[in-house]
Backbone as CSV, one residue per row, in Angstrom:
resi,resn,N_x,N_y,N_z,CA_x,CA_y,CA_z,C_x,C_y,C_z
1,MET,-8.402,-6.635,7.211,-8.839,-5.703,8.256,-10.095,-6.207,8.932
2,ALA,-10.928,-6.936,8.193,-12.179,-7.424,8.751,-11.937,-8.370,9.909
3,SER,-10.951,-9.282,9.744,-10.679,-10.234,10.813,-10.139,-9.545,12.051
4,THR,-9.294,-8.536,11.843,-8.745,-7.783,12.973,-9.844,-7.059,13.718
5,ASP,-10.745,-6.419,12.974,-11.838,-5.698,13.603,-12.795,-6.652,14.289
6,ALA,-12.969,-7.836,13.728,-13.841,-8.812,14.362,-13.280,-9.238,15.708
7,ALA,-11.947,-9.437,15.737,-11.306,-9.781,17.006,-11.443,-8.647,18.000
8,HIS,-11.352,-7.431,17.494,-11.493,-6.245,18.340,-12.863,-6.209,18.996
9,GLU,-13.904,-6.601,18.253,-15.262,-6.553,18.778,-15.443,-7.466,19.980
10,GLY,-14.582,-8.492,20.103,-14.743,-9.426,21.210,-13.976,-9.027,22.451
11,SER,-13.379,-7.866,22.490,-12.513,-7.463,23.595,-13.182,-6.488,24.562
12,ARG,-14.496,-6.540,24.671,-15.215,-5.609,25.544,-14.973,-5.945,27.016
13,LEU,-14.723,-4.926,27.824,-14.541,-5.098,29.257,-15.889,-5.260,29.945
14,THR,-15.894,-5.958,31.081,-17.102,-6.002,31.896,-17.283,-4.636,32.555
15,PRO,-18.498,-4.282,32.997,-18.698,-2.976,33.644,-17.759,-2.743,34.827
16,LEU,-17.568,-3.765,35.675,-16.681,-3.606,36.826,-15.243,-3.371,36.381
17,ALA,-14.780,-4.184,35.433,-13.414,-4.022,34.927,-13.235,-2.665,34.262
18,ALA,-14.270,-2.201,33.565,-14.203,-0.896,32.900,-14.077,0.230,33.920
19,HIS,-14.818,0.138,35.024,-14.739,1.177,36.057,-13.363,1.181,36.731
20,VAL,-12.815,-0.004,36.986,-11.481,-0.086,37.590,-10.436,0.489,36.639
21,ARG,-10.527,0.105,35.364,-9.592,0.621,34.357,-9.741,2.134,34.214
22,LEU,-10.961,2.623,34.301,-11.200,4.062,34.181,-10.530,4.824,35.312
23,GLN,-10.633,4.312,36.542,-10.009,5.004,37.667,-8.486,5.003,37.547
24,ALA,-7.918,3.914,37.035,-6.468,3.881,36.796,-6.078,4.896,35.729
25,THR,-6.930,5.034,34.717,-6.697,6.013,33.652,-6.707,7.433,34.205
26,VAL,-7.708,7.727,35.025,-7.831,9.066,35.608,-6.650,9.360,36.528
27,LEU,-6.183,8.348,37.239,-5.024,8.522,38.116,-3.798,8.958,37.317
28,LEU,-3.570,8.320,36.173,-2.438,8.707,35.323,-2.648,10.089,34.727
29,TRP,-3.864,10.377,34.284,-4.151,11.704,33.741,-4.013,12.789,34.802
30,GLY,-4.188,12.406,36.069,-4.064,13.381,37.141,-2.673,13.974,37.262
31,MET,-1.684,13.303,36.672,-0.312,13.810,36.716,-0.020,14.829,35.622
32,THR,-0.890,14.929,34.610,-0.563,15.758,33.446,-0.468,17.238,33.774
33,ALA,-1.363,17.731,34.633,-1.325,19.154,34.969,-0.040,19.500,35.716
34,LEU,0.369,18.613,36.639,1.602,18.853,37.385,2.812,18.846,36.456
35,LEU,2.831,17.894,35.526,3.933,17.843,34.565,3.913,19.056,33.644
36,GLY,2.705,19.457,33.216,2.584,20.620,32.342,3.099,21.884,32.991
37,LYS,2.911,21.986,34.305,3.398,23.155,35.034,4.915,23.146,35.156
38,SER,5.498,21.941,35.314,6.946,21.851,35.533,7.750,21.936,34.242
39,ILE,7.126,21.594,33.102,7.827,21.674,31.819,7.887,23.133,31.377
40,GLN,9.063,23.599,31.004,9.276,25.025,30.773,8.875,25.510,29.381
41,VAL,8.829,24.632,28.391,8.492,25.079,27.033,7.031,25.510,26.971
42,GLY,6.679,26.280,25.923,5.320,26.766,25.764,4.311,25.659,25.518
43,ALA,3.027,26.023,25.604,1.946,25.043,25.498,1.963,24.301,24.167
44,ARG,2.169,25.031,23.052,2.123,24.381,21.737,3.310,23.450,21.523
45,VAL,4.476,23.851,21.987,5.658,22.989,21.868,5.461,21.720,22.697
46,LEU,4.913,21.881,23.888,4.647,20.743,24.763,3.711,19.752,24.077
47,VAL,2.610,20.261,23.526,1.632,19.394,22.857,2.251,18.726,21.635
48,PHE,3.054,19.472,20.878,3.678,18.924,19.668,4.524,17.697,19.999
49,TYR,5.402,17.816,20.981,6.266,16.681,21.320,5.475,15.561,21.990
50,ARG,4.460,15.923,22.734,3.616,14.906,23.374,2.970,14.005,22.324
51,VAL,2.328,14.604,21.324,1.638,13.799,20.313,2.626,13.129,19.355
52,LEU,3.776,13.762,19.111,4.789,13.157,18.246,5.280,11.837,18.831
53,ILE,5.609,11.851,20.110,6.106,10.640,20.767,5.037,9.554,20.775
54,VAL,3.801,9.932,21.111,2.721,8.940,21.174,2.431,8.354,19.798
55,ALA,2.409,9.192,18.767,2.148,8.702,17.410,3.209,7.686,16.991
56,CYS,4.458,7.958,17.321,5.542,7.021,16.985,5.378,5.701,17.736
57,VAL,5.009,5.783,19.004,4.799,4.573,19.803,3.647,3.750,19.233
58,MET,2.560,4.416,18.849,1.410,3.706,18.293,1.749,3.032,16.970
59,LEU,2.575,3.679,16.162,2.980,3.085,14.888,3.762,1.795,15.129
60,VAL,4.645,1.812,16.120,5.404,0.608,16.474,4.458,-0.502,16.931
61,LEU,3.469,-0.154,17.762,2.508,-1.148,18.246,1.680,-1.731,17.108
62,LEU,1.260,-0.881,16.189,0.478,-1.351,15.044,1.277,-2.346,14.211
63,ARG,2.544,-2.036,13.983,3.403,-2.930,13.209,3.637,-4.239,13.962
64,LYS,3.881,-4.130,15.256,4.156,-5.323,16.054,2.945,-6.246,16.104
65,LYS,1.749,-5.677,16.221,0.521,-6.475,16.281,-0.037,-6.801,14.900
66,ARG,0.646,-6.311,13.874,0.229,-6.541,12.487,-1.203,-6.064,12.232
67,ILE,-1.518,-4.925,12.793,-2.821,-4.297,12.553,-2.690,-3.410,11.325
68,PRO,-3.475,-3.633,10.287,-3.355,-2.836,9.060,-3.706,-1.373,9.302
69,LEU,-3.049,-0.491,8.574,-3.281,0.945,8.731,-4.482,1.435,7.931
70,ALA,-4.963,0.621,6.998,-6.060,1.050,6.123,-7.301,1.407,6.928
71,VAL,-7.896,2.559,6.586,-9.110,3.048,7.242,-10.070,3.536,6.160
72,PRO,-11.361,3.183,6.240,-12.328,3.699,5.269,-12.298,5.224,5.231
73,ARG,-12.539,5.786,4.062,-12.397,7.232,3.879,-13.255,8.028,4.858
74,ARG,-14.509,7.633,5.022,-15.398,8.374,5.922,-14.890,8.315,7.362
75,THR,-14.471,7.124,7.775,-13.951,6.974,9.134,-12.658,7.755,9.310
76,LEU,-11.828,7.771,8.273,-10.582,8.532,8.328,-10.862,10.010,8.567
77,PHE,-11.866,10.545,7.888,-12.232,11.949,8.088,-12.649,12.190,9.538
78,GLU,-13.435,11.271,10.103,-13.880,11.417,11.492,-12.692,11.383,12.452
79,LEU,-11.763,10.470,12.202,-10.587,10.358,13.063,-9.713,11.606,12.990
80,VAL,-9.506,12.114,11.783,-8.684,13.315,11.606,-9.346,14.515,12.276
81,ALA,-10.662,14.643,12.100,-11.387,15.750,12.732,-11.299,15.653,14.250
82,THR,-11.424,14.436,14.769,-11.311,14.240,16.218,-9.910,14.585,16.701
83,GLY,-8.897,14.211,15.918,-7.525,14.563,16.271,-7.308,16.061,16.328
84,ALA,-7.955,16.791,15.420,-7.862,18.256,15.444,-8.473,18.806,16.731
85,LEU,-9.594,18.205,17.167,-10.222,18.624,18.426,-9.290,18.362,19.605
86,VAL,-8.601,17.229,19.564,-7.647,16.894,20.626,-6.540,17.942,20.705
87,ALA,-6.012,18.326,19.548,-4.935,19.322,19.514,-5.391,20.644,20.119
88,ILE,-6.582,21.092,19.729,-7.104,22.358,20.260,-7.308,22.256,21.765
89,HIS,-7.861,21.126,22.210,-8.090,20.926,23.646,-6.790,21.027,24.429
90,TRP,-5.771,20.299,24.004,-4.517,20.289,24.758,-3.811,21.636,24.717
91,MET,-3.798,22.295,23.578,-3.160,23.615,23.511,-3.883,24.609,24.417
92,ALA,-5.214,24.530,24.438,-5.990,25.423,25.304,-5.776,25.082,26.777
93,PHE,-5.703,23.792,27.094,-5.535,23.369,28.484,-4.199,23.835,29.054
94,TYR,-3.116,23.562,28.325,-1.805,23.978,28.824,-1.635,25.494,28.746
95,GLY,-2.324,26.125,27.808,-2.336,27.582,27.769,-3.005,28.159,29.002
96,THR,-4.072,27.493,29.465,-4.758,27.926,30.683,-3.846,27.799,31.894
97,ILE,-3.074,26.718,31.951,-2.133,26.531,33.058,-1.112,27.661,33.086
98,LYS,-0.597,28.027,31.902,0.401,29.099,31.832,-0.206,30.441,32.238
99,LEU,-1.492,30.667,31.884,-2.135,31.958,32.164,-2.664,32.071,33.592
100,GLY,-3.309,31.012,34.066,-4.011,31.115,35.340,-3.620,30.114,36.397
101,GLY,-2.752,29.152,36.059,-2.340,28.159,37.032,-3.143,26.868,36.929
102,ILE,-2.684,25.864,37.672,-3.290,24.533,37.608,-4.724,24.539,38.118
103,ALA,-4.985,25.249,39.230,-6.322,25.228,39.822,-7.375,25.754,38.857
104,VAL,-7.086,26.863,38.197,-8.034,27.436,37.234,-8.225,26.488,36.055
105,ALA,-7.125,25.893,35.579,-7.201,24.984,34.430,-8.051,23.764,34.748
106,VAL,-7.822,23.160,35.904,-8.544,21.938,36.261,-10.006,22.231,36.571
107,THR,-10.272,23.351,37.251,-11.660,23.704,37.542,-12.434,23.987,36.261
108,SER,-11.819,24.724,35.341,-12.471,24.989,34.057,-12.715,23.687,33.306
109,LEU,-11.735,22.784,33.362,-11.858,21.512,32.657,-12.980,20.650,33.224
110,SER,-13.323,20.857,34.484,-14.392,20.057,35.090,-15.749,20.313,34.441
111,THR,-15.876,21.422,33.687,-17.134,21.672,32.972,-17.296,20.719,31.791
112,THR,-16.282,19.895,31.519,-16.387,18.874,30.471,-17.606,17.988,30.693
113,THR,-17.890,17.669,31.954,-19.043,16.821,32.264,-20.334,17.468,31.785
114,PHE,-20.482,18.762,32.032,-21.682,19.489,31.605,-21.785,19.519,30.083
115,PHE,-20.674,19.840,29.416,-20.685,19.886,27.949,-20.977,18.507,27.353
116,THR,-20.446,17.457,27.989,-20.700,16.102,27.497,-22.175,15.747,27.619
117,ALA,-22.815,16.218,28.685,-24.250,15.970,28.858,-25.066,16.600,27.736
118,LEU,-24.533,17.654,27.115,-25.207,18.302,25.981,-24.848,17.648,24.650
119,LEU,-23.580,17.241,24.501,-23.105,16.731,23.211,-23.414,15.253,22.990
120,GLU,-23.363,14.454,24.048,-23.599,13.018,23.880,-24.957,12.707,23.251
121,PRO,-26.033,13.387,23.653,-27.324,13.124,23.000,-27.316,13.419,21.503
122,LEU,-26.514,14.390,21.070,-26.443,14.706,19.638,-25.752,13.585,18.864
123,VAL,-24.666,13.057,19.424,-23.895,12.017,18.737,-24.633,10.681,18.741
124,PHE,-25.250,10.347,19.882,-25.910,9.047,20.009,-27.424,9.118,19.829
125,ARG,-27.903,10.281,19.427,-29.304,10.460,19.032,-30.283,10.024,20.122
126,ARG,-30.133,10.650,21.253,-31.065,10.434,22.354,-31.394,11.770,22.990
127,ARG,-32.325,11.758,23.903,-32.730,12.995,24.559,-31.715,13.426,25.622
128,VAL,-31.664,14.740,25.845,-30.840,15.272,26.935,-31.449,14.839,28.260
129,ARG,-30.609,14.413,29.187,-31.081,13.996,30.507,-30.814,15.121,31.503
130,PRO,-31.858,15.768,32.005,-31.676,16.905,32.921,-30.804,16.570,34.125
131,ARG,-30.925,15.342,34.641,-30.132,14.980,35.828,-28.635,15.020,35.524
132,GLU,-28.248,14.713,34.273,-26.836,14.768,33.910,-26.345,16.209,33.855
133,LEU,-27.200,17.118,33.403,-26.829,18.537,33.396,-26.643,19.050,34.821
134,VAL,-27.561,18.654,35.712,-27.474,19.080,37.112,-26.201,18.526,37.749
135,MET,-25.920,17.249,37.490,-24.706,16.644,38.041,-23.457,17.312,37.481
136,GLY,-23.524,17.733,36.215,-22.399,18.440,35.614,-22.097,19.745,36.328
137,VAL,-23.142,20.475,36.699,-22.968,21.729,37.436,-22.409,21.451,38.831
138,LEU,-22.915,20.408,39.480,-22.443,20.061,40.821,-20.981,19.625,40.814
139,VAL,-20.551,18.989,39.735,-19.142,18.598,39.607,-18.246,19.830,39.623
140,VAL,-18.630,20.851,38.863,-17.850,22.094,38.825,-17.772,22.705,40.224
141,PHE,-18.896,22.709,40.924,-18.929,23.245,42.285,-17.990,22.455,43.194
142,GLY,-18.048,21.120,43.101,-17.204,20.279,43.940,-15.726,20.502,43.685
143,VAL,-15.338,20.591,42.415,-13.930,20.814,42.070,-13.479,22.203,42.517
144,ALA,-14.364,23.204,42.369,-14.030,24.563,42.798,-13.804,24.617,44.310
145,VAL,-14.631,23.894,45.058,-14.458,23.829,46.511,-13.137,23.139,46.847
146,LEU,-12.876,22.031,46.170,-11.670,21.243,46.417,-10.400,22.061,46.197
147,LEU,-10.382,22.834,45.112,-9.181,23.584,44.747,-9.165,25.004,45.293
148,GLY,-10.299,25.451,45.841,-10.346,26.795,46.395,-10.215,27.886,45.361
149,VAL,-10.796,27.676,44.174,-10.700,28.666,43.100,-11.616,29.847,43.398
150,GLU,-11.103,31.037,43.225,-11.867,32.247,43.466,-12.409,32.802,42.152
151,LEU,-13.518,33.548,42.250,-14.133,34.131,41.061,-13.255,35.205,40.435
152,GLY,-12.262,35.694,41.190,-11.404,36.748,40.675,-10.281,36.262,39.778
153,SER,-10.299,34.993,39.406,-9.260,34.460,38.514,-9.303,35.178,37.174
154,PRO,-8.157,35.265,36.471,-8.109,35.973,35.185,-9.177,35.467,34.216
155,ARG,-9.934,36.407,33.634,-11.008,36.009,32.722,-10.476,35.304,31.487
156,SER,-9.320,35.750,31.006,-8.748,35.122,29.813,-8.407,33.660,30.083
157,ALA,-7.913,33.369,31.287,-7.575,31.992,31.643,-8.836,31.143,31.758
158,ILE,-9.875,31.697,32.379,-11.135,30.960,32.520,-11.756,30.692,31.154
159,ALA,-11.741,31.708,30.281,-12.311,31.546,28.935,-11.569,30.468,28.157
160,LEU,-10.239,30.491,28.235,-9.447,29.482,27.532,-9.685,28.102,28.139
161,GLY,-9.868,28.062,29.449,-10.156,26.796,30.117,-11.489,26.211,29.685
162,LEU,-12.485,27.070,29.480,-13.794,26.606,29.006,-13.708,26.098,27.570
163,VAL,-12.877,26.756,26.758,-12.642,26.273,25.386,-12.033,24.872,25.444
164,SER,-11.057,24.696,26.324,-10.424,23.391,26.497,-11.446,22.338,26.899
165,ALA,-12.329,22.691,27.823,-13.342,21.746,28.299,-14.326,21.367,27.200
166,PHE,-14.748,22.344,26.406,-15.704,22.060,25.329,-15.108,21.088,24.318
167,PHE,-13.866,21.333,23.917,-13.248,20.448,22.931,-12.916,19.084,23.532
168,SER,-12.660,19.042,24.836,-12.476,17.761,25.508,-13.765,16.948,25.454
169,ALA,-14.883,17.615,25.720,-16.184,16.941,25.643,-16.484,16.485,24.226
170,ALA,-16.115,17.309,23.247,-16.400,16.987,21.843,-15.636,15.749,21.388
171,PHE,-14.312,15.724,21.618,-13.560,14.557,21.134,-13.829,13.326,21.997
172,GLY,-14.096,13.533,23.294,-14.403,12.397,24.160,-15.705,11.722,23.771
173,THR,-16.703,12.536,23.435,-17.992,11.989,23.014,-17.867,11.259,21.686
174,TRP,-17.164,11.856,20.740,-17.023,11.221,19.426,-16.195,9.950,19.514
175,ASN,-15.224,9.919,20.431,-14.454,8.694,20.626,-15.319,7.563,21.166
176,GLY,-16.414,7.921,21.838,-17.350,6.901,22.285,-17.922,6.125,21.118
177,ARG,-18.016,6.769,19.974,-18.484,6.117,18.744,-17.341,5.405,18.036
178,LEU,-16.217,6.094,17.872,-15.094,5.537,17.120,-14.454,4.341,17.816
179,SER,-14.501,4.310,19.144,-13.855,3.228,19.888,-14.481,1.875,19.603
180,LYS,-15.711,1.878,19.102,-16.404,0.627,18.796,-16.144,0.140,17.376
181,MET,-15.399,0.919,16.595,-15.253,0.625,15.172,-13.928,-0.024,14.799
182,MET,-12.895,0.145,15.633,-11.578,-0.393,15.275,-10.688,-0.459,16.508
183,PRO,-9.529,-1.136,16.413,-8.634,-1.257,17.565,-8.187,0.103,18.106
184,ALA,-7.982,0.143,19.417,-7.606,1.397,20.076,-6.293,1.954,19.540
185,GLU,-5.351,1.071,19.195,-4.059,1.534,18.683,-4.220,2.306,17.376
186,LYS,-5.122,1.824,16.525,-5.334,2.486,15.238,-6.012,3.836,15.435
187,VAL,-7.027,3.878,16.306,-7.709,5.141,16.608,-6.709,6.156,17.149
188,THR,-5.893,5.722,18.103,-4.918,6.619,18.728,-3.897,7.128,17.720
189,PHE,-3.386,6.229,16.876,-2.373,6.626,15.901,-2.904,7.682,14.936
190,VAL,-4.067,7.448,14.363,-4.609,8.389,13.376,-4.979,9.712,14.038
191,GLU,-5.644,9.646,15.186,-6.071,10.875,15.855,-4.880,11.735,16.269
192,LEU,-3.893,11.123,16.888,-2.774,11.923,17.387,-1.808,12.312,16.278
193,SER,-1.808,11.573,15.178,-1.052,12.028,14.005,-1.695,13.291,13.446
194,ALA,-3.026,13.308,13.411,-3.743,14.509,12.968,-3.496,15.665,13.931
195,ALA,-3.496,15.362,15.237,-3.209,16.397,16.237,-1.802,16.951,16.052
196,LEU,-0.874,16.077,15.674,0.506,16.503,15.421,0.569,17.481,14.254
197,VAL,-0.147,17.181,13.175,-0.161,18.059,11.999,-0.777,19.411,12.349
198,VAL,-1.898,19.388,13.076,-2.574,20.637,13.445,-1.676,21.491,14.336
199,THR,-1.074,20.862,15.330,-0.187,21.606,16.236,1.022,22.148,15.488
200,GLY,1.616,21.324,14.626,2.771,21.773,13.850,2.435,22.926,12.934
201,ALA,1.213,22.911,12.379,0.801,23.976,11.464,0.732,25.326,12.162
202,THR,0.481,25.332,13.468,0.388,26.609,14.180,1.723,27.346,14.205
203,PHE,2.820,26.589,14.105,4.140,27.231,14.116,4.431,27.945,12.797
204,LEU,3.697,27.580,11.742,3.845,28.289,10.471,3.221,29.676,10.549
205,VAL,2.231,29.808,11.446,1.542,31.087,11.620,2.240,31.942,12.668
206,LYS,2.611,31.283,13.762,3.241,32.021,14.856,4.239,31.130,15.578
207,GLY,5.468,31.570,15.669,6.512,30.820,16.363,6.542,31.204,17.827
208,PRO,7.629,30.867,18.510,8.786,30.130,17.988,8.646,28.634,18.270
209,PHE,9.330,27.820,17.468,9.382,26.380,17.683,10.702,26.035,18.356
210,VAL,10.672,25.063,19.246,11.882,24.628,19.946,12.303,23.274,19.376
211,PRO,13.422,23.201,18.648,13.874,21.930,18.077,14.308,20.961,19.174
212,PRO,14.332,19.664,18.877,14.667,18.660,19.905,15.994,18.916,20.600
213,TRP,17.006,19.330,19.828,18.331,19.532,20.431,18.390,20.753,21.360
214,ALA,17.372,21.586,21.304,17.343,22.768,22.169,16.594,22.506,23.478
215,LEU,15.966,21.337,23.588,15.252,21.002,24.820,16.244,20.715,25.941
216,THR,15.925,21.157,27.134,16.767,20.832,28.281,16.520,19.378,28.680
217,ALA,17.463,18.798,29.397,17.290,17.421,29.869,16.069,17.324,30.779
218,HIS,15.851,18.377,31.571,14.691,18.436,32.466,13.398,18.308,31.676
219,ASP,13.247,19.115,30.629,12.024,19.093,29.828,11.897,17.810,29.015
220,ALA,13.012,17.345,28.450,12.978,16.155,27.593,12.515,14.920,28.358
221,THR,13.055,14.717,29.551,12.675,13.534,30.330,11.213,13.600,30.753
222,ARG,10.754,14.785,31.119,9.354,14.926,31.525,8.398,14.794,30.339
223,LEU,8.814,15.256,29.180,7.992,15.097,27.982,7.831,13.622,27.618
224,VAL,8.911,12.860,27.726,8.840,11.427,27.429,7.927,10.725,28.430
225,PHE,8.072,11.056,29.707,7.216,10.457,30.736,5.760,10.828,30.492
226,LEU,5.518,12.103,30.191,4.164,12.581,29.918,3.551,11.832,28.741
227,ALA,4.332,11.645,27.685,3.821,11.002,26.473,3.542,9.515,26.683
228,LEU,4.460,8.820,27.336,4.322,7.368,27.475,3.329,6.961,28.552
229,PHE,3.514,7.501,29.753,2.749,7.015,30.894,1.501,7.835,31.213
230,CYS,1.440,9.069,30.734,0.265,9.906,31.009,-0.551,10.187,29.753
231,THR,-0.130,9.616,28.620,-0.880,9.825,27.376,-1.137,8.509,26.651
232,ALA,-0.076,7.852,26.179,-0.254,6.635,25.378,-1.018,5.554,26.137
233,LEU,-0.544,5.226,27.330,-1.172,4.158,28.106,-2.610,4.484,28.497
234,PRO,-2.881,5.629,29.152,-4.271,5.928,29.513,-5.171,6.176,28.311
235,TRP,-4.597,6.646,27.200,-5.420,6.871,25.997,-5.962,5.542,25.483
236,LEU,-5.096,4.530,25.411,-5.538,3.202,24.984,-6.566,2.635,25.958
237,TRP,-6.314,2.811,27.231,-7.264,2.321,28.232,-8.616,3.008,28.099
238,SER,-8.595,4.322,27.909,-9.861,5.065,27.835,-10.702,4.625,26.642
239,LEU,-10.048,4.308,25.526,-10.787,3.855,24.350,-11.436,2.495,24.595
240,ARG,-10.748,1.631,25.328,-11.355,0.345,25.674,-12.506,0.539,26.652
241,VAL,-12.341,1.449,27.586,-13.398,1.730,28.555,-14.648,2.258,27.855
242,LEU,-14.447,3.093,26.835,-15.576,3.685,26.112,-16.390,2.660,25.330
243,ARG,-15.882,1.464,25.176,-16.655,0.411,24.528,-17.681,-0.176,25.486
244,THR,-17.520,0.105,26.789,-18.438,-0.419,27.801,-19.228,0.691,28.487
245,LEU,-18.549,1.785,28.835,-19.191,2.885,29.553,-19.495,4.034,28.604
246,SER,-20.442,4.872,28.988,-20.824,6.007,28.147,-19.805,7.138,28.273
247,PRO,-19.693,8.002,27.254,-18.799,9.161,27.345,-19.097,10.035,28.562
248,TYR,-20.370,10.150,28.938,-20.726,10.975,30.096,-20.132,10.390,31.375
249,THR,-20.260,9.073,31.557,-19.704,8.421,32.744,-18.195,8.612,32.813
250,VAL,-17.534,8.505,31.668,-16.086,8.712,31.614,-15.741,10.154,31.981
251,ALA,-16.467,11.112,31.407,-16.212,12.530,31.690,-16.424,12.841,33.167
252,LEU,-17.444,12.230,33.763,-17.726,12.463,35.176,-16.585,11.944,36.047
253,SER,-16.077,10.773,35.731,-14.976,10.208,36.518,-13.692,11.013,36.362
254,ILE,-13.498,11.618,35.191,-12.297,12.422,34.960,-12.253,13.626,35.903
255,ALA,-13.414,14.020,36.434,-13.446,15.115,37.405,-12.707,14.751,38.687
256,LEU,-12.386,13.462,38.860,-11.615,13.034,40.027,-10.117,13.292,39.870
257,GLU,-9.702,13.778,38.705,-8.278,14.062,38.470,-7.639,14.886,39.585
258,PRO,-8.230,16.043,39.951,-7.587,16.846,40.999,-7.557,16.148,42.347
259,VAL,-8.524,15.268,42.609,-8.523,14.513,43.860,-7.288,13.620,43.917
260,TYR,-7.047,12.884,42.842,-5.877,12.019,42.781,-4.587,12.836,42.819
261,SER,-4.571,13.955,42.110,-3.365,14.783,42.047,-2.963,15.281,43.433
262,LEU,-3.927,15.830,44.165,-3.628,16.370,45.487,-3.289,15.264,46.476
263,ALA,-3.969,14.132,46.373,-3.689,13.015,47.277,-2.275,12.481,47.050
264,LEU,-1.873,12.364,45.785,-0.518,11.906,45.470,0.528,12.904,45.958
265,ALA,0.234,14.198,45.765,1.173,15.233,46.209,1.360,15.182,47.721
266,ALA,0.269,14.966,48.447,0.354,14.885,49.906,1.099,13.634,50.350
267,LEU,0.966,12.566,49.570,1.649,11.316,49.900,3.150,11.420,49.650
268,VAL,3.518,12.054,48.548,4.933,12.168,48.175,5.626,13.292,48.940
269,PHE,4.905,14.405,49.153,5.483,15.562,49.848,4.636,15.904,51.079
270,PRO,4.627,15.052,52.093,3.758,15.266,53.257,4.028,16.558,54.013
271,SER,5.275,17.042,53.977,5.603,18.265,54.709,5.210,19.525,53.946
272,GLU,5.020,19.397,52.631,4.699,20.557,51.801,3.218,20.617,51.426
273,GLU,2.612,19.468,51.208,1.220,19.417,50.771,0.359,18.785,51.864
274,ARG,-0.582,19.550,52.373,-1.486,19.032,53.397,-2.928,19.135,52.903
275,LEU,-3.688,18.099,53.186,-5.075,18.052,52.732,-5.977,18.635,53.813
276,GLY,-6.556,19.794,53.515,-7.413,20.470,54.472,-8.886,20.158,54.270
277,PRO,-9.758,20.853,55.009,-11.204,20.624,54.916,-11.757,20.809,53.505
278,ARG,-11.216,21.779,52.749,-11.688,22.003,51.374,-11.521,20.738,50.529
279,PHE,-10.368,20.090,50.688,-10.108,18.886,49.893,-11.149,17.820,50.190
280,TYR,-11.383,17.556,51.460,-12.309,16.488,51.825,-13.743,16.824,51.421
281,ALA,-14.113,18.094,51.540,-15.466,18.497,51.138,-15.652,18.345,49.630
282,GLY,-14.707,18.893,48.869,-14.807,18.807,47.411,-14.706,17.388,46.906
283,ALA,-13.770,16.611,47.467,-13.604,15.215,47.054,-14.855,14.405,47.361
284,SER,-15.499,14.701,48.477,-16.730,13.991,48.841,-17.846,14.281,47.847
285,ILE,-17.948,15.547,47.422,-18.986,15.920,46.457,-18.773,15.204,45.129
286,VAL,-17.556,15.300,44.599,-17.269,14.685,43.294,-17.363,13.164,43.384
287,GLY,-16.797,12.590,44.440,-16.856,11.138,44.603,-18.279,10.629,44.714
288,ALA,-19.118,11.352,45.453,-20.518,10.952,45.595,-21.249,10.997,44.258
289,LEU,-20.935,11.993,43.435,-21.573,12.102,42.121,-21.165,10.949,41.208
290,VAL,-19.894,10.550,41.268,-19.423,9.416,40.461,-20.139,8.133,40.884
291,VAL,-20.241,7.910,42.191,-20.930,6.720,42.701,-22.413,6.764,42.340
292,LEU,-23.023,7.935,42.460,-24.442,8.080,42.132,-24.705,7.767,40.668
293,ASP,-23.817,8.243,39.791,-23.987,7.964,38.360,-23.861,6.472,38.081
294,ALA,-22.866,5.818,38.701,-22.685,4.376,38.496,-23.904,3.604,38.988
295,TRP,-24.439,4.009,40.135,-25.636,3.347,40.675,-26.830,3.553,39.757
296,ASP,-26.976,4.775,39.246,-28.101,5.083,38.362,-28.013,4.284,37.061
297,LYS,-26.788,4.173,36.493,-26.625,3.419,35.250,-26.846,1.923,35.472
298,ARG,-26.480,1.440,36.657,-26.708,0.023,36.954,-28.195,-0.246,37.159
299,ARG,-28.876,0.730,37.766,-30.321,0.583,37.996,-31.092,0.628,36.691
300,ARG,-30.575,1.445,35.750,-31.223,1.561,34.446,-30.198,1.246,33.365
301,PRO,-29.853,-0.029,33.187,-28.778,-0.395,32.255,-29.023,0.039,30.829
302,GLN,-30.279,0.130,30.419,-30.552,0.537,29.046,-30.145,1.972,28.797
303,ALA,-30.081,2.789,29.842,-29.716,4.200,29.674,-28.214,4.387,29.564
304,SER,-27.457,3.380,30.061,-26.000,3.532,30.066,-25.343,3.045,28.798
305,GLN,-26.091,2.369,27.957,-25.508,1.838,26.736,-25.598,2.851,25.617
306,ALA,-24.469,3.195,25.077,-24.447,4.124,23.952,-24.988,3.420,22.723
307,ALA,-25.620,4.194,21.856,-26.160,3.620,20.637,-25.033,3.106,19.759
308,PRO,-25.245,2.003,19.046,-24.195,1.473,18.179,-23.910,2.413,17.039
309,PRO,-22.687,2.434,16.535,-22.349,3.327,15.438,-23.139,2.986,14.194
310,SER,-23.552,3.994,13.477,-24.312,3.773,12.256,-23.382,3.736,11.065
311,GLY,-23.810,3.085,9.986,-23.032,3.065,8.757,-22.019,1.944,8.732
């Protein structure tokens, strides 16, 4: 395992390559809300099959690359705990979509940047940066303008969306540490296997579960697409990106998800989806914040480097 991890340590992306890879990752993630809305099964069933497919794919990759599955006990606990956070985040996110719609879910999720600004200093043992908190608030404003979310949205949906955002910030920040310790395939396999167990356990408390043979062809094909192209691939990319960029920078860029989603919808369905002034105003705000953060981190490179993992 030592030789494999040593090889892993040499695979760091350059800052420019990391930013390009990050935007490609966000573009793929931008499709998840649309797919989540079109898939008819409940939020927990959706998450269960999503992580099941990804875990199986990661196991195949680990075997093919001959990456050993052995993980130190302490690290295993961290990975399993992070996987549990992932499960809660996804169940809450898709639950928000079912309760309040995509706009409420995505706007609530944009608070991930603010939560990350609070959590990252705890994990990497540094001071809170007030400018990151301010930018986190501005991101929420920009996304709200872009999507036209009103304050009258269901409170239960907003509350669940904030829960989703907090757990997204929690596992994203902790992955900033774990991504430096072992190959991305191993991190993904253990975390999403844990997420699979947590999600599956919820069906023991409250059903109903939908077995594979009961899935419609419509749902099955979209679940496979969601798992492979909107989860497995961007998940591996994001872990590599986190070896170069900070969790906060990643969280800030993820706020561009709705920008990509709406732009793609307008491109594919020009007669149905039109980009109005709200889109351009909101996209300009979020885009400017992403560029400002990148400029600030380049100006002060020591601030953009996450502390190395301890132990």
